N, C-alpha and C positions, 0 to 999 in steps of 0.2 A: 710242062708241069702238070696240067690237068688232063691232057690227052684227049681222046675222042669222047670220053665220058663227060667232059665239061659242058657240051651242048645239052646232053640228057639231063645233067644236074640243073642247068639254068631253066630248062623247060619245066622240069618237075617242080622246082622251087616256085616258079611263076604260077603254075596250076594250083599248088598248095595254098599260096597266099590269096589267089583269086577265090578259091573255095571258102577260105576263112572270112575274107571280106564280104562275100555274098551271104554267108551264114549270119554274120553280124548285122548286115543290112536288113535281112528278113526278120531277125529278132527285134531290131529297133522299130521296124515297120509295124510289127504285131503290137508292141507296147504303145506306139503312138496313136493307134486307133482308139485306145481307152481314154485318151486325154479329152477332157471336157472343153469344147470350144469357148472362147471368151465371149462374153455378152457385149453386144454393141449398144452403148447407151443412146445412140441416136434413133434406134429402132425399137425401144422397149414398149412404147405405147402401140406402135404398129404391130409388133409381134403379139401383144396381148389382144388387140382387136382381131387380128386374123385367127388367132387361136379360139377366141370366143365364137367366131363365125365358122369354125372348122374349115378355114381356108389357108392353113399354114403353108401349103405347097406354093403359094404365091409370094412368100417372103423374099425369095431371090429376085422376083420381078420388081418389087418395091426398092430393094437395094440397088439393083442394076439401073433403075430409073432415078435414083437418088431421091426417092419419095420418103423423106425422114419424118419423124414425129412432128417436127415444126411445120411440115407441109400438109399434114392431114386435114386441117381445117380448110385448106384451099383446094382440095381434090375436086376434080370434075370428071365427067364420063370420058372426055377426050384424053385427059391425063392418064386415066386407068387403061384406056385403049392403047395409048402409046407405049405402055410397059407390058403389053400383051396379056392383060387380064381379060378373060373371056366375057362375053355379054351377060351370062347368068350371074356371076358373082359381083359384077359392077354395081347394080342397084343395092345389093345387100351391104356392100362397103359404104356407099354414099349415104344410105339410110342410117347406118350405124354412126357414121361421123356426124350426121345432122342431129341425131338424138342424144349424142354424148354431151352432157352439160359442160364438161371441162373443155372439150374441143370447140363447142359452140361459143363459149366465152372468149376463146382465143381468135375466133374468126374476125377478120377485118371488115 
């Protein structure tokens, strides 16, 4: 019925749909980059502290180590070292936590 052109038709149809699918994927990828990431409520105070100290690059370290806002008053040098915060920023973070009246009142 289709003869020798059946194989060519199947391959060309497959390539056509693969190109369409790839194009749609790229368009979706481009638009998804503009989406604002959701704000994690457990790290609001942490994010604010790191921003005020110009240490935003360590936010991922805090999240990876599960150092949330509720653990800020309990921070130690060892805890910061365990989440790979370099020696320079550690005293800045600990001093900020110690001086923050809201965090100081929550300390046990």
